[in-house]
N, C-alpha and C positions, 0 to 999 in steps of 0.2 A: 504494500500500500504506500503510495506517495502522498505525503501531506501537502495540502494546498497552502503553504506558508512561505513567505518570501525569506531569502537569506538574511535580509536586514532585520526582520522582526524576530527571527529565531535567535540571532545573536543578542538582540535586545532582551529577549526572554531570559537568556542565560544570566546576564549581568543584573538586570532589574530584579529577577526572581531571587537572586542571592542577597541583594541589598535589602529587599523587602523583608526576607526572613530574618536577616541580622537585626534590622531595626525593630521588627516585631518582638523578637526574643529579648532584646535589650530593654525595650519599652515595657514589655509585660512584667519584667522582674519576676519575682517569685511570690510576692505578696498577693497578687491577683489570681493565684491558682484556684481552680474551681473545686468544690467539695464533692469529688466524684464518688466518694464512698456512700453518699446518700442516694442510693439507687432508686429510680422511680418504681412505681407499682408495676408498670409494664415490664421493666427489666427483670423484676423478681418472679414473674410468672413462668412456670415451667412449660415448655412447648409440649403439645399433646403427643407429638412423635418427633423426638429430638433427632433421630437418625434421618428423618425426611429433611429436616433443616440442614443437616450435614451434607446430604446429597445435593441440595440446592446450592450450597457454598461451593462444592466440588464442580458442579456444572458451570457456575458463573466464572470460576477461575480456570477452567479448562479451555476457554476460548484462546486460540493461538495468538501469540504476539506477532506483530507485523513491522517489518523494517524495509526501507527502500532497498532494492536488490542491487546495491553497488558496494564493492569492496574497497577498503582503504588499507592496503598492507603497510605495516609500520616500516618496512624496508624502503618504501617509496619516500619516506621522510627522514631517512638516514640511519635507521636502526641497524646495529651490527651485533652478531652473536658474540659470546664471550668464551674465554678459556676457563676451565675449572681447575681447582686444586683441592687437595684434601687437608682439612684442619681438625684438630681435636675439638669437639663440640658436644653439647648436651642434646640428647634426643628425648629426654623425659625429666621428671623430677630428680631421679637418681642415676640415670644411665648416661654414660659418655661413650663416644666412639669417634671414628674418622668420618666426617661428613663432607660432601662436595660443597664448595662455595666458589663464587667467581674470583679469579685472580685479581690482585691489586690493580693491575693495569687495564681492567675490563672497561669496555665502552659503556657509558651510561645512556640508556635508552629513554630516560625520562622525557626529554624534549621531543624526541621523535614520536613517542606515544601520545604525548599531549597535543602535538601539532596534528597528528592523524585524527584524533578525536575531535578537536576544534574544527578542522576542515570538514569532516564528515557531518558534524552538527550544523555548521554554517550552510552547507549545501543541501540540507533537507534530510539528513540522516542516512543510515546504512550500517555496514558492518566494518569495524576496525579489526583487521586480521593480524594475529600474532602467529607467524609460521612455526613449524617444527624447529627446534634448536634451543640452545641455552641463551637466555637474555638476562641482562643485569639492569635493574631499575633503581636509581637512587633518589626516589621521590614518589609521591602518590600518583596512582592512576585515577583521574577524576572524570567520572562519566557525565555526559550531557544528554539532554533530551533527544530521543529518537536514534540513539547510538547503541549498537550491540558490539561489545568488545568480545571477540571470539578467539579462543586458542585452538589451533589445529592439534591433532594427535602428535605427541612428542614435543610440544612446546612447553618449556619450563622457565617460568619467570622467577628469578631470584631477586627479591626485594632487599635493598640495603639493610644491614643489621645495625647501622649507625643511627642512633636516635636523632641526632642533629639534622639528618637528611629529611626529617618530617617536621621540621620547624623552619623551612626555607620558603615554602610556596603557598602558605595559607593566605586567606583573604584579609586577615586582621593582623596588622603590624603591631606587635606587643613589645617592641624595643629589644632589650636584652633577653627576653624570653623567646624571641623569635617571631617569625610570621606564622601565626597559628590558625587553626580551623575551628569553626563552631562544631562542638562535639558533645557527646553525652557519655560520662564515665560512671559505670555502675548506677545508672539511672539518674544522675545529676548533671545538669547542663554546665558546660565549661568551655573555655578556649584552651586548646591543648594541641599536642602533636597530632598531625593529620593521620587518620587511618591510611593504610596502604592502598586500599581501593575505596573511593569516596564519591558521594553525590549528595547534593543538597538542593531541594526545591525543583527537582527534575521530573519529567514524565516520559513514560515509555522508554525504559532503559533495560539493558540486559548484559549479563556477564555469563558467557557460555563457553563450553569446551566440547571437543569432539568425543573424548572419552577420558578415563582417569589417568591416561598418560599426559594429559594437559594439566600442568601443575602450577599452582600459585604458592610460592614458598616464602614464608615470613622470616625464616632463619632466626627464630626466637631463641635458639640455644647456641648460636654462634657468638663467641666472645667478641666484644667491641673495644676492649682495652687490654693493656699488658697484664692486668690482674686476673683476667679470665672471666670478667663479668659479662653477662649477656642481658637481653631484655628480661628474661625470667628471673634474674637475680633480684630485680626490683620488687618482686613479690614480698620479700622479707619474711618475718616470722609467721609460722602457720598456727592455726587455732584449733584444729581437730585433735581430740584426745583419743589415744589408742587406735590410730590409723594403721591399716594393714600395709598399705603402700603410700607413696607421696608423703613421707615423713620428714623430708628435707627439701630445701630449695636450691637449685643449681648455683653453686659458688657463693651462697649467702652465709655470712657469719655475723653474729651480733656485733653491732657497731658500724656495719656498712649502711650507706644510705639506701632507703627503700620506701615504699609507700606507707609502711607502718611505723617508721621511725620519725621522730620529731624533726621537722624541717625548719631550720633557723630563718629561712626566707619568709615564712608565713608570719602573719601578725602575732604579736604577743598577747593581745587581747582583742576581742571582737569589736570593742569600741573604736579601734583604729579604722576598721572598714565598714562598720555599721553603727555610727554614733547615735542613731535614733533608738536603738533597742534599750529596753529597761534593764536595770541591774538584775532583776529576777530572771529575765529571759537569758541574759548573758551568762549568769551562773548556771542555769539549767543546761545550756548548750555546751559550755566549756567543761563542766564536770569538776572533779576535785583535783585534777592534775593537768599536766600539759600535753597529754596524749592526743588531745583534739587537734594539735598543731601538726600531726603527721598528715601528709597529703591525702591519704585515703579517708581520714576523718575531717580534715579541714574543709574539703569540698562540701560534704553534707552540712557542716556547720555554717558555711556561707549560705546554703539554701535555707536553713532554719532561721537565719538572721535576716533574710530578705535581701541579700546582696545581689544586685543585678548581674546578668551574664557578662556584661562588659568589664566587670571588676573581678571575675573569677578566672584569673589568668594563671596558667600552669606552663607547660612546655619546658624550655631549658631551665635547669636548676631544680626541676621537680621530677617525680617518679611515678606518674600515672601512665601506664602503658596504654597505647591506643588499640582499639579493636582492629582486626585485620581488614574487615569489610564492613563499612558503615554507610547506610543511606538514610538521610534525614529529610522528612517532609516530601517524599517522592510518591508518585502515583504510577501504577503499572510497572512493577519491578520483577524481572525474571533472573534467576540464578540456576544454571543447569549444566550438568554433564562434565564437571571438572573435579580435580582434587585440590583441596587446600591443605597446607602442611605447615607445621611448626610456627604457629601464630604467636605474636607477642602476648596477646590477650584474647578476648572473645573472638571466635572465628567469623561469625556473621551477625550483624547487629542492625537490622532495620528499625528506625525510630519514626513514629508518626507517619507511617506509610500506609497506603491503601492499595489493595489488589497486588499482593506479593505471592510469588510462586518460587519455591526452591525445589528442584526436581533432579534426581539422579546425581546428587553431589556426594563426594566422599570427603567427609570432614575429619581430618586425621591430625591431631596435635595432642601430645601428652604432657605439655607444660602446664604451669600454674594458670588457673582461670581460663583454660582452653575450652570454654563452652562451645558446642558445635553450632547452635543456632539460637539466637535470643531476640525474637520479635518483641518490640516494645511499643505499647500504645498504638498498635497496628490494627487495622480493620480489614477483614477478609484476607486470610493467609492460607496457603496450601503447601504442606510439606509432604512430598510424595516420592517414594522409592530411593531415599537417601540412606547412606551408611555413616554412622557416627562412631568414632573411636577417639574418645576425648579424655583430657586431663581434668575435666570438671563435668558439669551437667551436659548431657548430649543435647537436649532441647530444654531451654529455660524461658518461659514466657514472662515478660516484665511489663511494668506499667508505672514507672516513675517512683521517686523516693523523696522523703521529707516533704517539702512544699512544691516540688517540681512535678505537678500533676496536670499542667495546663493542656496536655494532649489527650487527656481522658483515658478510658480503659483500653485494654487489648481484648478483642472480641472477634467472633466468627472465624475460628481457626480450626482447620482439619489437619490431622497428622495421620498418615496411613502408609502402609507397605514399606516401612523403614526397618533397618537393622541397627541395633545398638550394641556396642562392644563394651569397652571400659568406660567409666565415667562415674560421677557422683550420683546423679539421678538420670534415668533413661528419659522419662517425660516428667518435667518439673514445672511448677508454677511458683514464681517468686525467685528470690526473696523480695526483690524490689517490686512491690505491687500496690503502691499507695493509690494509684488511679483506678484499680479494680481490674479483674479478669472475669470474662463471662463468655459463655457459648463456645466451649472448646471441646473438640471431638477427636478421640484417638482410637484407631482401629487397625486390626490386621498388622500387628507389629511383632517382630522377633527381637527379643532382648537376649542375644546369643551369649554374651559374656564370655568370650573365648579366652580371656586372660584371667579366668577365675582363680587360678592357683597363685598368681603373683600380683595382680592388679585388678581385683574384682570390681564389678559393678556394685556400687554402695547400696543403692536402693532402686526399685523399679519405677513406681509411681509416687511422685514426691511433691508435697506442698511445703513451702517454708515462708514464714512471715513472723512478725512480732509486734509489740505495742509501739514500736517506732514506725515500722514499715506499713502497718495497718492495711487498708484497702479491703477488698472483698473478692472472694471466689464464689461464683455461682454458675450453675448449668455446665458442669464438667462431666463428660460421658466417656467411658473407656470400655472397649470390648475386644475380644479375640486377640489375646496377648499370649505368646509362647515364651517361656523363660527356661530353656532346657538345662542350663547350668546354674540355676539359682542366682542368688546375690551373695554379698559378703556374709559369711557364717559366724562372724564374731561382732560384738558391738563396738561402735565408735560414738563419741559423745562431744557435746559442747559444754563449756563452763556456764553454770547458772549464776544468777545474781545472789549476793548475800541476803539471807532471810527468805529466799524462795522456797516454796513447798517442794520444788523439784530440785533435789540435791544433785550436785555435779557428779558425773560418772555413774548415773543410775538409769538414765533413759536413752536408748539407742536411737537418737534422732539423726545423728550424723551418718550412720551406716548400720546395716544389719537387718532391715525389714523389707518385705515386699512392697507394702503400702506404708508410706510415712507422711503424716500430716503434722508438721511442726510449727505451731503458732508461738513458740518461744525460741525461735532460731537465734543462736549466738547473741543473747541479749546484752552481754557485757560490752558489745561493740558499739552500742547506741546510747548516748547520754540522754537523749530526749525520748521518753516513752509515754506518749499521751494519746495514741490512736489504736484502740482495740480493733483487730480485724474481724471480719464476718466471713464465715465459711459455711456454706450450705448448698444443698441440691447437687450432690456428687453421686454418681452411679457407675459402678464397676462390675463387669460381668465377663465370664469365660476367660479367666486367667489361669494358665496351666504352668506349673513350676516343677522342674525336675530337681532331684538331689544330686550332689556330687560327693565323692569319697574324700573325707578329710581324715586327719590323724585321730580324731575323736569319734568318727562315725560318719554315716551318710546323712547329709543335711542339705536343705534348700536355702536356708537363711538363718539368722539368729532368732528373730521373731517374725511372725507373719504380718501383723498389723500393729503399727504404733501411731496412735492419735493423741497428740499432746495439744489440747485446746489452749486458748489464750489464758495467760497466768495473770490474774487481776493484781496480785501483789507487786508486779513489775511497774505498775503505773506510778509516775512521779510528777504528774502535773498538778494543777490547782484543783480544788474542790468546786463543784461536785464532780466525781469521777464519772465518765460516761459508762453506760451499761456495757458489761463484758459478756458477750453471748457465747454459749457453748458451740462447738462444731455440731451441726445438726443436719438432718435429712440426708444421711449417707447410707447407701445400700451397696452391699457386695453380694453378688449372686452367682451360682453355678461356677465356682472356682475350686481349683485344687492347688493349695499352697505348699505341697510337699511336707517335709519334716523339719520343723524349726529346732535349732540346737538348744534353745532355751527350755525345751521340754514342756512342763506344765505352765510355764509363764510365756505362752506362745503369743499373747497379745498384751499390749499396754494401752490403757485408756485413761485420759484425764480431761475433765470438762467437755464431755461428749454427751449428747442427748439423742436418743433414738437411732443408734447405729443398728442397722438391720442386716444380719447375715442369713442368707437363704441357700441351702445346699452348698455349703462351703466346707471343703475337706481340709483339715489341718492335722497332719500326722495320720493317725488311724481314725480320727473322729470326724463325723459329718455333722455340721452345725446348722441349725435353723433356729435363730434366736435374736432377740432385740436387747441391746445393751445401752445403759446410761451410766456415766461415772463422773 
């Protein structure tokens, strides 16, 4: 299809669209965020036939994407292949080996790829072609409307592993912090290093590959300095207790700069950046020590304090790793047919996008926070036929954090025909879900868990939130799931708050259950805890879980079901405390959860009302019963 748009107006659309979005985000600030957790009565109604609605979403998103049938090979714009050399690098949290990386003298294809995309866009769209071969790119690939960036079989794009290369080309000049991009990091808006593949405010865009020999390589574990540090080193200290794998971070040692270490570049008090806040709010956000000044905590603190986007400047001197692929405010987005590998942070992160399709993608990265696919505040999303082999959640649906809820909920999402290998959760909702999540359908999935002996899938179906992240989950439907090798058969935990009725190291919410609803997710990480979440209308059926042989016996998991509802004592806001609802209207039917290692303690329930099990086999027992706790 050829669009009836002049070259002049298309170019204007690119630049004006970016300017409008930047102005809107800066002008909105965070104080004007909408209270999305107050769902309307219509939103709360359960559809008569939820799977009919799922079929309607699939039909709507199965309409083919169309681009002008003109190719723009990057070689036409000067791109040249590179020579490779082997270097000692990290391939996961703990594993090192010799990996291929472009030689130091490699030709940088950034400008050639940019020129090909801009020419293609200006002339009405088409396909920017990356041929077979090894290519080095020391900067972001920025997609524009009506452009399909396509990798031929055998095309391998190595993105520079030097962080400074992603602070050169952004739209916002932040002085010593670099030229940065409008981004969102763990669901908070910021100006930061550019993602390696990026688009903002575009329409009808695609990133495609001919097959899984078409590789987008983030080189997250390749050292960028003489000390052996890499993107993944910036993760810093881990929080999971009793983890089976992923117990260390590549080349990290206490005292090194990281996202979790206090950054002296950040303000010493919030009054410096938010002089309008009250002393009470300042004390609540900052807490009792200076840990809030670590970058990973400082950004959400800026959100809570109402600091506008234009003042949330990170980039150089900071340690927030960018997502590999991030599209913001885009409509009609296709990702199909390639492999993404060794990403610095989340692998795919569409934000506030409509009509998103990810199909037949191999998402393979075993580094810290290597989530496979994180749609955030997106409407109408189809995940079909993908394989996820992740260092974190395979799929994690997000919807804003703190006060950054201006984009509203994530909704109308279908996940089907996918395979999940390692990861924290196979299908996860949260933890950043302040804007709400609704109408999510997951069906016909294989949680194969092939690394069960060394790096097992932590949990299969997972919700995580807390009294900071709040939000709601409603209308979540799961059916026809095969888990032949179970999940982790030992428990992993998070630390509880002092005085909590949930003692630390007692509830296996971090790993060990088939179904985990954790409404007290790592609460010590959040100083502000004033937003009780609402979780209801969840229906799971036909989940079949196999046992594996361990040193202690044949088991499928540690526990079959862990539901930890909101913990009211975590609340630390002003009186009166909002009502804290139990997890409610959850049904689990026609399932076989295999044999839990916890024996008679096969389930854990707290603050749950009306959990219905119907024809659910756990060990040798078949259960039809309703629970409240």
